[in-house]
TORKE-920287 format. One record per residue (C-alpha): residue in three letters; x, y, z. Coordinates in pm, whole numbers, padded with zeros to 5 digits, always signed. Example, Ala and Ser with C-alpha at 12.3 -4.5 7.8 and 13.67 -1.06 7.14 Angstrom:
residues 2
ala+01230-00450+00780
ser+01367-00106+00714
END
This chain:
residues 466
unk+00000+00000+00000
unk+00121+00352-00082
unk+00029+00693+00056
unk-00133+00771-00278
unk-00390+00496-00224
unk-00499+00655+00105
unk-00660+00951-00071
unk-00416+01222+00033
unk-00387+01538-00175
unk-00084+01609-00392
unk+00075+01876-00165
unk+00070+01631+00125
unk+00206+01346-00087
unk+00489+01571-00198
unk+00572+01662+00162
unk+00565+01295+00265
unk+00805+01207-00017
unk+01037+01490+00086
unk+01051+01337+00435
unk+01169+01011+00278
unk+00859+00798+00335
unk+00692+00586+00069
unk+00493+00321+00258
unk+00242+00402+00535
unk+00272+00225+00869
unk-00013+00002+00993
unk-00170+00276+01203
unk-00144+00523+00915
unk-00315+00276+00682
unk-00610+00253+00920
unk-00626+00603+01071
unk-00585+00824+00763
unk-00895+00698+00574
unk-01106+00712+00891
unk-01006+01071+00969
unk-01051+01179+00607
unk-01404+01037+00624
unk-01476+01264+00918
unk-01508+00991+01179
unk-01406+01017+01541
unk-01110+00793+01623
unk-00986+00597+01923
unk-00639+00454+01862
unk-00400+00258+02082
unk-00049+00317+01952
unk+00286+00390+02109
unk+00553+00637+02007
unk+00742+00514+01701
unk+00442+00361+01523
unk+00386+00661+01297
unk+00080+00780+01487
unk+00170+01149+01458
unk+00155+01142+01079
unk-00154+00923+01117
unk-00350+01221+01245
unk-00144+01514+01113
unk-00179+01430+00742
unk-00558+01382+00730
unk-00613+01673+00972
unk-00423+01908+00739
unk-00619+01782+00439
unk-00957+01832+00609
unk-00863+02184+00718
unk-00755+02269+00363
unk-01067+02123+00204
unk-01307+02311+00433
unk-01160+02642+00307
unk-01269+02827+00620
unk-01062+03129+00712
unk-00938+03150+01066
unk-01054+03444+01277
unk-00841+03640+01526
unk-00795+03464+01861
unk-00950+03150+01712
unk-00811+02809+01620
unk-00945+02545+01384
unk-00760+02237+01507
unk-00634+02179+01860
unk-00375+01912+01947
unk-00320+01851+02320
unk-00003+01677+02438
unk+00132+01602+02788
unk+00490+01731+02754
unk+00690+02006+02588
unk+00904+01762+02390
unk+00604+01586+02241
unk+00436+01919+02164
unk+00750+02037+01983
unk+00771+01715+01780
unk+00404+01729+01680
unk+00449+02094+01585
unk+00747+02001+01369
unk+00540+01732+01199
unk+00264+01984+01123
unk+00519+02222+00970
unk+00692+01953+00765
unk+00376+01801+00621
unk+00195+02132+00580
unk+00480+02319+00409
unk+00298+02325+00072
unk-00038+02427+00220
unk-00170+02769+00332
unk-00173+02654+00695
unk-00070+02864+00995
unk+00035+02671+01307
unk+00204+02729+01640
unk+00318+02537+01950
unk+00262+02653+02309
unk+00392+02513+02637
unk+00521+02635+02972
unk+00877+02714+03069
unk+00915+02993+02813
unk+00776+03345+02778
unk+00402+03356+02717
unk+00411+03686+02523
unk+00517+03548+02180
unk+00258+03274+02222
unk-00013+03532+02293
unk+00085+03725+01980
unk+00062+03409+01768
unk-00277+03297+01899
unk-00428+03645+01869
unk-00359+03639+01495
unk-00559+03319+01467
unk-00423+02973+01387
unk-00526+02679+01173
unk-00346+02437+01407
unk-00246+02491+01768
unk-00036+02226+01945
unk-00047+02280+02319
unk+00019+02145+02667
unk-00301+02183+02873
unk-00157+02405+03147
unk-00020+02676+02917
unk-00330+02658+02698
unk-00549+02744+02999
unk-00313+03032+03082
unk-00369+03171+02732
unk-00744+03123+02758
unk-00757+03301+03094
unk-00579+03598+02935
unk-00828+03605+02645
unk-00553+03522+02397
unk-00738+03222+02253
unk-01101+03118+02211
unk-01231+02772+02124
unk-01566+02838+01957
unk-01436+02766+01603
unk-01248+02442+01674
unk-01326+02182+01405
unk-01085+01905+01510
unk-00960+01803+01855
unk-00668+01563+01902
unk-00569+01418+02241
unk-00222+01271+02191
unk-00091+01031+02457
unk-00411+01076+02656
unk-00305+00812+02909
unk+00001+01014+03005
unk-00204+01331+03039
unk-00428+01153+03288
unk-00123+01015+03472
unk+00015+01367+03504
unk-00306+01502+03653
unk-00426+01708+03357
unk-00780+01567+03366
unk-00923+01883+03526
unk-00777+02107+03255
unk-00888+01864+02985
unk-01246+01865+03110
unk-01245+02245+03127
unk-01120+02265+02770
unk-01377+02011+02647
unk-01657+02215+02802
unk-01545+02520+02602
unk-01534+02348+02262
unk-01816+02342+02005
unk-02032+02031+02036
unk-02001+01966+01664
unk-01639+01872+01599
unk-01419+01575+01508
unk-01238+01406+01799
unk-00922+01194+01771
unk-00789+01017+02081
unk-00450+00844+02089
unk-00324+00643+02385
unk-00057+00380+02447
unk-00324+00145+02586
unk-00700+00125+02627
unk-00694+00138+03007
unk-01024+00171+03192
unk-00977+00542+03258
unk-00913+00601+02886
unk-01230+00414+02791
unk-01421+00622+03044
unk-01285+00944+02892
unk-01364+00821+02541
unk-01725+00739+02632
unk-01805+01103+02697
unk-01585+01239+02419
unk-01618+01025+02106
unk-01919+00968+01882
unk-01926+00620+01725
unk-01549+00618+01678
unk-01337+00401+01455
unk-01127+00189+01692
unk-00768+00100+01602
unk-00517-00097+01805
unk-00165-00167+01681
unk+00146-00318+01840
unk+00022-00525+02133
unk+00211-00434+02446
unk+00435-00741+02452
unk+00534-00727+02083
unk+00771-00437+02149
unk+00965-00645+02399
unk+00977-00944+02166
unk+01174-00765+01895
unk+01437-00609+02123
unk+01739-00789+02267
unk+01710-00754+02645
unk+01958-00828+02921
unk+01976-00791+03299
unk+02305-00706+03470
unk+02282-00773+03846
unk+02458-00491+04025
unk+02493-00362+04377
unk+02338-00018+04396
unk+02662+00156+04497
unk+02831+00038+04175
unk+02558+00123+03923
unk+02707+00445+03788
unk+03053+00289+03757
unk+02905-00007+03571
unk+02711+00221+03337
unk+03026+00419+03261
unk+03214+00094+03195
unk+02946-00035+02957
unk+02942+00288+02757
unk+03321+00311+02720
unk+03411-00058+02682
unk+03142-00117+02419
unk+03208+00219+02249
unk+02841+00314+02264
unk+02781+00642+02085
unk+02415+00700+02171
unk+02250+00570+02489
unk+01917+00668+02644
unk+01924+00602+03021
unk+01615+00596+03241
unk+01591+00682+03610
unk+01291+00700+03841
unk+01356+01051+03972
unk+01490+01388+03864
unk+01742+01375+04149
unk+01894+01052+04021
unk+01889+01173+03658
unk+02102+01472+03759
unk+02337+01259+03968
unk+02397+01005+03690
unk+02453+01267+03419
unk+02688+01477+03634
unk+02897+01176+03741
unk+02929+01043+03387
unk+03032+01385+03263
unk+03301+01410+03532
unk+03430+01069+03422
unk+03472+01185+03064
unk+03148+01043+02921
unk+02947+01327+02766
unk+02603+01319+02927
unk+02300+01540+02989
unk+01980+01505+03188
unk+01627+01604+03091
unk+01335+01632+03330
unk+01062+01871+03435
unk+01288+02095+03645
unk+01516+02173+03351
unk+01447+02491+03156
unk+01311+02451+02807
unk+01637+02581+02665
unk+01839+02323+02857
unk+01609+02042+02747
unk+01624+02152+02384
unk+02005+02175+02391
unk+02037+01834+02555
unk+01813+01667+02298
unk+01988+01843+02008
unk+02328+01733+02140
unk+02205+01377+02176
unk+02084+01373+01817
unk+02400+01529+01669
unk+02636+01306+01870
unk+02796+01565+02097
unk+02610+01407+02391
unk+02654+01030+02414
unk+02427+00962+02710
unk+02088+01122+02765
unk+01949+01054+03113
unk+01574+01100+03145
unk+01278+01042+03369
unk+00978+00859+03225
unk+00767+01172+03189
unk+01041+01382+03026
unk+01120+01105+02776
unk+00758+01041+02683
unk+00716+01109+02313
unk+01086+01131+02231
unk+01134+00986+01885
unk+01502+00931+01802
unk+01578+00754+01476
unk+01775+00429+01502
unk+01845+00461+01874
unk+02069+00158+01941
unk+02080+00138+02322
unk+01840+00188+02612
unk+01956+00136+02971
unk+01725+00108+03270
unk+01949+00251+03540
unk+01655+00196+03772
unk+01357-00024+03690
unk+01021+00153+03679
unk+00769+00088+03955
unk+00503+00012+03692
unk+00586-00273+03453
unk+00409-00111+03156
unk+00659+00175+03172
unk+00938-00073+03099
unk+00776-00150+02764
unk+00742+00222+02689
unk+01108+00275+02775
unk+01263+00000+02566
unk+01024+00074+02279
unk+01243+00370+02188
unk+01502+00134+02042
unk+01467-00129+01770
unk+01242+00077+01544
unk+01189+00049+01171
unk+01372-00282+01151
unk+01689-00154+01320
unk+01863-00361+01587
unk+01769-00261+01939
unk+01924-00345+02275
unk+01788-00282+02624
unk+01995-00340+02938
unk+01866-00319+03294
unk+02095-00265+03592
unk+01911-00447+03869
unk+01990-00408+04239
unk+01878-00610+04541
unk+01561-00407+04594
unk+01440-00456+04235
unk+01390-00833+04217
unk+01013-00814+04235
unk+01006-00537+03973
unk+01191-00748+03715
unk+00956-01036+03787
unk+00655-00812+03720
unk+00813-00705+03391
unk+00869-01066+03285
unk+00510-01150+03365
unk+00383-00860+03156
unk+00606-00934+02856
unk+00576-01312+02893
unk+00954-01342+02861
unk+01248-01467+03064
unk+01511-01195+03041
unk+01869-01332+03042
unk+02075-01235+03346
unk+02454-01188+03318
unk+02716-01063+03558
unk+02982-00820+03434
unk+03339-00902+03534
unk+03467-00654+03788
unk+03115-00555+03893
unk+02988-00883+04034
unk+02677-00841+04246
unk+02647-00958+04605
unk+02480-01286+04694
unk+02181-01091+04831
unk+02130-00917+04497
unk+02157-01241+04301
unk+01917-01421+04534
unk+01659-01143+04524
unk+01664-01129+04144
unk+01641-01506+04108
unk+01356-01531+04358
unk+01174-01221+04237
unk+01180-01039+04570
unk+01314-00707+04685
unk+01394-00504+04990
unk+01170-00200+05050
unk+01244+00072+04798
unk+01445+00359+04938
unk+01254+00685+04925
unk+01430+00947+04714
unk+01337+01309+04646
unk+01078+01314+04373
unk+00843+01558+04213
unk+00470+01490+04268
unk+00418+01487+03892
unk+00655+01193+03863
unk+00504+00986+04146
unk+00379+00662+04000
unk+00163+00387+04136
unk+00330+00131+04360
unk+00388-00208+04196
unk+00113-00462+04234
unk+00181-00745+04480
unk+00356-01032+04306
unk+00309-01406+04329
unk+00541-01668+04468
unk+00914-01648+04426
unk+01142-01832+04191
unk+01436-02062+04214
unk+01759-01886+04290
unk+02087-01926+04111
unk+02341-01705+03942
unk+02389-01734+03571
unk+02017-01796+03511
unk+01749-01575+03365
unk+01587-01320+03589
unk+01285-01547+03604
unk+01471-01869+03659
unk+01529-01961+03293
unk+01865-02032+03138
unk+02080-01733+03075
unk+02443-01646+03031
unk+02725-01674+03283
unk+02978-01415+03380
unk+03045-01149+03126
unk+03402-01041+03085
unk+03332-00715+02906
unk+03596-00525+02713
unk+03896-00347+02850
unk+04039-00351+03200
unk+03864-00372+03530
unk+03758-00018+03626
unk+03718+00076+03988
unk+03379+00170+04132
unk+03318+00541+04168
unk+03480+00692+04472
unk+03266+00836+04743
unk+02969+00612+04665
unk+02847+00405+04958
unk+02569+00150+04953
unk+02231+00313+04993
unk+02082+00334+05344
unk+01919+00053+05533
unk+01560-00061+05526
unk+01306+00210+05463
unk+00932+00219+05446
unk+00790+00085+05120
unk+00711+00345+04855
unk+00352+00461+04897
unk+00113+00496+04605
unk-00023+00844+04554
unk-00303+00984+04351
unk-00157+01174+04051
unk-00154+01547+04099
unk-00191+01821+03847
unk+00146+01862+03678
unk+00336+02184+03651
unk+00273+02395+03346
unk+00643+02350+03274
unk+00608+01981+03196
END
């Protein structure tokens, strides 16, 4: 199937060809005809499936065909996203695909001056890509009105709910015209997403691509048992000994993201951190450096990395496992795209045994477990990983917007034994690695003793800077 067969107009086909694409992805094959037909849409698709073009292309065509002129302070199509990075990427997609059309678009989010955004919206826009918090700021200052919106897109709706944007979303929905086209994209069809869709969508076309475990099946995964005090030293060793040029590293908290990036940089490994506390300029520079190769290691929290789309990313490292197993699939799904080889490594400490077991249950896989020579884990760590148990998680400083649900209670443990998979299956033995035996980082002591288990919290409304 080609893009021509989907019914797209010539200016859009030309823009698609200029981007180097000739064959639509599965979600594009299903979504584009449905949107062109004017139907509401409910789609489950993760980043990297081509979902952005799946709604951008037909949205631009419908706006062009309606031939309505935009009025001052008004917008014709509204795309809501949870984070600045995703908003910027969607905005770039709108510009790239709409370059041969008389379409005016803009992107708004927090963390930067609101004045240029107010000037843009007051002129009127065909397409506005926005984070909910900043959009409500603009509305409250009478810089934008919603009474002429023809198309609404909720991109990564599940993450917006996780971040506590539901109140802003409901306020925005109440201000929109009742007659409009609604497109909802989410990584999964969780119950809260179905509830939102029930009140939002009218007889929608329903599309679901890439089942949640298929991402894990196509990526080579490996667990390295590691005592917590040696994690940064092991990460530095893996990057240098394997000559990795581009590595996306995940941490649970902003505090740890900063610590990892700063330590790597001091050790001569170019690294940068991105999270909600970083200014927009710092986040943009870090991502640009990661893409052009001047930054080898990008350390990110789950929320900050949501929506990042980096072509042919070869390596993902879970410096800390996520508390929610589904987030593991989102993390590693950033590698191994478009047929490229992808590798995901998890550095697993003694308190993360039950987390890796939850991940293996979700993905229905036994992840091989290998020690790295010079960084051998303690017997406690090996036993906890093999048996799928863990000490209480140590509480670390975290932002309320990044607080996630506590892991669900797990079932019975597993047989212990080094050199086996994290779930008891056969795996590799010791791994020698390349180069000499580096010393663990100085000044790093094992984390403190037993602490109270991490408590689940209800998601709060995120900062406008997210």
